[in-house]
N, C-alpha and C positions, 0 to 999 in steps of 0.2 A: 293818540300820541304815537308818532313813529320814530324811527331811528334806533340807535343802540346806545347803551350806557357807556360812560367813559371807561377807559381801559387802563389797568395797572401794568407797569413794566418793571423789569429788573434788567438793568443795562439796556440792551436793545431787544430783549426777549419779552414776549407777552406772557404774563404769569396768571392772568385771570381774564376770561373771555367776557363777551357782552352778555347782558341779562336776556333771558328768554323763557317763556313758559309761565303759566299762572303761578307755579310754586315760587317764582323769583320776583313776583310783582312788587311786594313790599320792599325787598332789597333794592330793586331797581329804582323805585321812587325815592327811597332814602339816599341812595347814591347820587341821583340826579340833583336833589336838593343840596347835598353836601358840595357837589361840584359847582353849583351856581354860587354858593358862598365863597368857594375858593377862588373863583375867577376875579372877585373884587377885593380879596384880602391881600395884604402885604405885611405879614406878621414879623415880629422879632422872635425868632425861633429859640427855644431853650431845650437842647438835647440833654442827655445824661451828663451829670457833673463828673468830669474826669480830672483827678488830681495830678500831681507831678511825679508819681511813683517814687515817693520819698518816705522813709520811715521816721516818724516823729518820736523821739525818745523822752523819757521822764527826766533823766539826769540833767541838772542845771548847776553851774558853778559861778558864783559871784565874780564879776570882773571879766568874764569871757566876752570876746568880740569875734564873730565868725563871719567870713564871706562865703557865700554858697553859689554854686552854679549847678542847676539841676536840668538835665537835658534828656529828651526822648525822641526817637526816630522810628516811625512805623512803616511797615510794608505788608503787602497782601491785604490791602484795605477791603472791607466789605463793600460789595457792589451796592450802589445807591438805587433805591426804588423810587419810581416816579409815577404820576397819575395824570392821564390826559383828561382835563376837566372840560374842555371844549376844543374844537379843532385849532391846533396851534398853541393851546394854553396848557401848562403843566404845573402840577404841585410835586414837591420833592420831599423825601423823608428828612427828618432833622436829627439823625444820629450824629453824635459828636465824633468826627474823624479828622485827624491832623497828621500830616507827614512829618512835621517837626515841631518841637516845643522847646524853647530855651528860656529858663528863668534865672534871673540874677537877684540875689538877696543879701541883706546884711542883718545879722542877728546879734542882739545885745542882751547880756544877763546882768542886770543891776544887783540882784541878790541870788541866794541859793534856792529861792522858791518862786522866782518870777523871771521871765524873759520875754522879749518881744522881737518882732521881725518885720522889716519892710522890704518890698520887692516889686519887680516888674516881670512881665512874661511876654515873650514873642511867640507867635504861632504861625505855622503855614497850614491854614485850614482849607477844607473843601468849600467851594463856592456856595454861598447861601442861595442865590437865585440865578442858576445858569440860564443863559438865553435860549438854549436848545438842549434836548436830551443827550445829544452828542457830547456835551460838556458836563453831564451829570456827575461824573467822577473826576472832574478837573479840580485843581487846587489853586488857590490864590498864592501870592508871593508871601514870604516871611515878613511879618510886620508886628509892631507893638500891639498887643491885644488887651492887656489889663494891668491894673495896679492892685497891690494886695498889702494888707497889714494883719499881723497875727500876734496873739498874746497867749502865753502858757503859764498857768498857775500850778505849782507843785503841791499836791495835797498830802501825799505820803512819799517822802524822799526815800531813795534806794541807796543803801550803803553796803558795799560788799555783796555777798549773796543775799537774795531776798526778793521781795516784791515791792514795786513802787506804783504810784498812781498820780496822774496829772490831768488837768482839764484844758483843752485848747479851744480858742475862738478865733476865727479868721474872717475878715471882710475882704471881698473881691469886687473891684469896680472896673467894668469894661471901658475901654477907650471910646467905643461907640455908645453914645448915650441912649440909643434905641434898644440896646440889649439889656437884659435883666442883670441886676446885681445879685450877689450871693453871700450868705453867711454860713460858714461851716462851724459846727460845734460838737464836742464830744470828748470822751475820755481817752487818755493814753495809758496803757497798761504795760508794765515792763517787769520781767523777772530775770534774775541772774543766778546761775549755779555753776561755779567753777569757770570753765572755758565757754560755757553755753550762755547765750542771751536770747530771750524770747520777747517779742514786741507785738502788741495788738493795738491798732488805732481804729476807733469806731466813730464815725461822724454822721450827723444829720445835716443835710445841705438844703437851705431854704432859698428859693428864687423869689425876687421881688423887684418891682419897678420895671423900667423899659416901656416900650410902646405896645399897646394892645393891637390885636388884629384889625379891629375897626374902632373908630372914635366912639367912646361911650361903652365899649365892651370891657370886661375885666381882663387884667393881665393873668398869665399863668403862674400864680404864686405857689408853685408846687414844692414838695419836699422830696429829696432823694436820700438814699442811704449809701454811704461809702465805707469801705473797710480796707485796711492794709495789715498784713501779718508777716512776721519774719521769725525764722529760727536760724541763728547764726552761731558758728563755732570759730573761736579764735585759735588758730594754730600757733601763733606767736604774737608778740606785740605789734608786728608789722602786717601779718597776713591773716585774713579771715574769709570764710566762705559762708554764704547764706542762701536759704531758700525763701523767696518772697512771693507773696500773692497780693493782688490788688483787684478791687471790683467795685461796681456801682449797680445798685438797684434803682432803675429809673422810675420815679413817681411812687411814693409810699402810699398805698391805699388809693383813696379817691381825692387826694389833696390837689389843690389848684384847679384851674379851668383849662382843660386840654385844648390846644389849638386844633384847627381842622386837620392839619398834617398828623398830629398825634392821634386823632380819631381815625384817620384813614389807615395809618401804618402801625399804630400801637407804640408801646414803649420799647426802649433799646437798652437792655441790661448788658454790661460788659464785664468780663472776667479774664484775668491774666495770672500766670504763675511761671516761675523760672529761677535759675541760679544767678547769684550776683557775687562777684569777687571783689574784695576790698583790700586796699594796700594803704598803710599809714607810714609816714616818714617825718622826721624832724628836720626842718629847714635850717635850724641853727648850726648843724654840723658842717654846713657848707660855708659858714662864715669864717672870718680870720681866726685860726687857732681853735675853731669849734667853740666860739664864745658861748657860754651858758650851757655847754654840753655836759658839764659835770655837776650842775646844780639840780639835785633830784627834787627840790621843792619848787622849781620853776621849769615847767616843761617846755617853755619857749614857744616858737611858732611851729605848728603841726599842720601838715597837709594830708588830706585823706582822699584817695581816689576810689571810685567805684565803677565797675563795668558789669553789665548783666544782660541776659537775653530772656525776655518774657514771652511766653507762648499764649496766644489767644485761645480761649476755651469754648467759644460759641461763635455763631455766624455773624453776630453784631460787632465782634472784636477783630482788629487786625490780626493776621496770622502771626506776626512777630513784632516785637518792640525792643529796640536797643536802648538800654538805660546807661547813661554816662553821668557821673557826678564828680564834682570837685568841691571840697570844703577846706578852707584855710582858717585855722583857729589861732588867733593872736594872743 
């Protein structure tokens, strides 16, 4: 058997050479077999589950209706790795990378112990299957990516200073039916003490459905782990500053059936941390005579703005992510 094994690349750079020598014979054979499979595969890839960089709180108040716009913009994207499976044929890593994400949502709280949310999300994602390695790091246009529905049940309400607990379940359905759906579920933990608020969101994310790599093959029904943490200090009723962290552990244990790309390139954990500034204002005061401004039992319409800068903590994560949020509570 002559020739050389396929070659891995990072951008235009070669990062692993061809196999050679008796010590690499087994690796060479395994690589060649993997490459043969990749040449005929056209999988629906499932990279790490990356949320909206939003802190989910426990507190819920009956009658609340809230419009939300959650947005994120990344730069310093991790270079995409690719693999030459045969002359002119390439496989690309399936790390989840997006230049822009824009979510629009409406949240309704029928009671003090239950709320639900419906939303849509637009994304400007990296191309799934570039025609050539030159386009390995190119991005598609911003387009509608998925629909989502979320429910939160409050188990231990928080009143004043103290500790609260809730449970969240969210279903996400991609617009592209070939891609897997996801279910996120886990606890929301909130603590308040004076001007301080601490939040911890812990989610397990299950992938299911979508198209398999090959007819008759199983889909990659893996589980990911996601976390979001916040320590926030309220300087006044209007201004607050928080330190927030978000992260994903790609594939818990040996769950799912890894795609050939996942076998080649491994998992892609992502972690971010950074400061976020929040400003809250009552929109009623701009009305005629400040209507409703003196009624302390009726807060009226409140707008909350958030802006933050999250720094990536490893090579799989963009160097920077700008977080912008707007919430209008009616």
